[in-house]
N, C-alpha and C positions, 0 to 999 in steps of 0.2 A: 513706732511705725512698723507694721508687719509687712513682710514681703510676700507677694503672691507667688506660689511655686508653679512653674509651667513645666509641662511634660517635654521631655526631649524628643527629637524626631525618631530616635530608636524606640522609645516607649510608645509613641504613636503607632509606629509600624507593628510593634509586638501586640498592641491592643487590637489592631485591625486584623491580625492573623497573618499567616505567611502569604506573601504576594508573589508575583512572577519574578524569576531571577532576572538580573540585569541583562538586557539584550534579548529577552524573550519577547516575541511579537505579541501584541494584543490588538483588540478591535479590528479595524479594517486590515491591518498588516497581517494579523493572524488568519483571517478568512482568505485573504489573497494567497497566503502561503499554503493553506490547506487545500484550496481549490486547485492551485497550480500543481502541487505534488500529486494529488489524487488523480487529476486529469492525466498527468504524465505516467503515473503508475498503471492506471487502467489501460492506457494506450500500449504500454510495454507488455502488460498481461495479454492483451488481445494479440499482439505480435508473437508472444511465446506460443500461444495455442495455435496460431496460424502456422508457425514453424513445425510444431508437433504434428498437426494435421497433414502438412505437406509430406511427412515421412510415414506416419502411422494411420492416416485417414482411412485406408482400406482395411485395417484390422477389424474383423467383425465384432470384437468385444470392445476395444478401446476407441475405435473411430466414433461411434455414437456418443460415448462419454466425453470425448474431447470436443465434439461439436456442441454438446450441451453446455459444457463449461465455457466454451468460446462465445456462445450466445449470451450467457450471463455477463461475461466481461464486456461484450459489445453494448449491453444495456447499461452497465455501469459507466462506460465511456460516454455514451450518449447523454447520460444525466450530468456528467461533469463538463461536457462540451456546452450544454445549456447553461450550467452555473458559471462557466468562464465568462459568458456574455452577460448574464444577469447580474453577477457580482463584480463585473468589470475587473476581473483578475487577469494578471499577466500570465500567459502560458509560458512553459519552460522554453528557453532558447535552445535546449538540447534535443528537441523533438527528432531531428534526423538521427541522433545517436540511439534514442529509444527505438526508432524504427528498425535499425540494423541490429542492434544488440539483442532486442527482444526476439526477433526471428532467429538469429544465430543461436541463442540459448535454447530455444524450443527445438529447432531442427537438430542442433548438436547433441542434445541429450537424447532425443528420439533415435538418432543414429546409433547411440550406444545400446539401445534396446528399450522395450516398453517399460521395464522396471525403472530404468534410469530416467525416462520421461516422467514417470510418476514421482520419482525422488525429487526431480526439479519442481514439480507442482507442489509437493509437500513443503519443501524448503521455502519457496517463494510465498506460499500462503501462510506459513507460520510467521514470517516476517511481517506480512500485511496485517495479520491478526493483531500483532503487537502495535503496529503503526496506527491502525484504525482505533484500537482501544485507547491509546494515548490521546488521539484527536478527540474522541468522544468525551474524555475526561476534561478537556480544555474548553469545551463548548457549554455555555450556560443555557438557561431557559429561553433567552432571547434568540438563540440559534437552534431551537428544538427541531425544526424541520430538517436542517442540515445534519444535526446529530442523529436523528431517526434514520435518515438516508444512509449515513455512514454505518450505523448499527445493522441495518438490513443488508448492506453489501458485505459487511464483516461476517455475518452469518452465512452468506453464500460462499465467501472465500473459505470458511471453515468446512463447508460441505465439500469443496474441491479438495481440501487437505485430506478429508476422510476418504474420498474416492481414491486418492493416491495411496493412502495407507492400506486400503482394502485390496489394492491391485499390486501389492508386492514392493512398494517403494523401499522399504527397509531391508529387503533381500537383494538390493542392488550391490554388486561387488564394489567395495570402497565407499559404501553409503555415507559414512560419517565425514569422510574427506570431501566427497562431492557435495553433500548437504551443507557443510561448513563453508565451502567456497561460494556456493550459490547464495547463501544467506549473507555472507560478507559483501558480495557484489550487490545484492538487493538493498542492503542498508546504505552502501555508498551511493547507489542510484537515488535513494530517497533523500539523502543529505544534499546531493547535487541539485535535484529537481526542486527542493524547497528554496534554494538560493539562486539558481541560474535559470 
């Protein structure tokens, strides 16, 4: 009598390829998290530019650039406000924090000078580039419209980063320290907005 050999659960998993890590959201939970964090992030970005414009809006060179970037962020925010409703995603409960913290970061760095404001832009947009790239990797063909939107917004965020670099961000006194602090804060904000 021969015994039929059955594959172990581990062998089944190995044959199927690597799957998501335990605790990684999938399906509706993944979309809910993506829409929530991106809505919060675009709201925070809008507030950063509002803070910078409040301080540097009359600068003949930077004022128009800041308004251009703010308009793009407003377009991104509008798209995610629509997606919050369409996808029935729960918005971040920390919206009041993003309102205050975004403006304070924008105005605070602008008060340090135009280069510091641009250093803020570069730091935030580099984190957003990583964040959007990771999200795009997680989305399959069934979410192509959302993935395409994220990729379009990612390209515009990289344009903002390049504007900051072209306008002296890296010549800010203490650039590495300032950039590192802003990046750490941005990553913490992403982590919180995904969950709360």
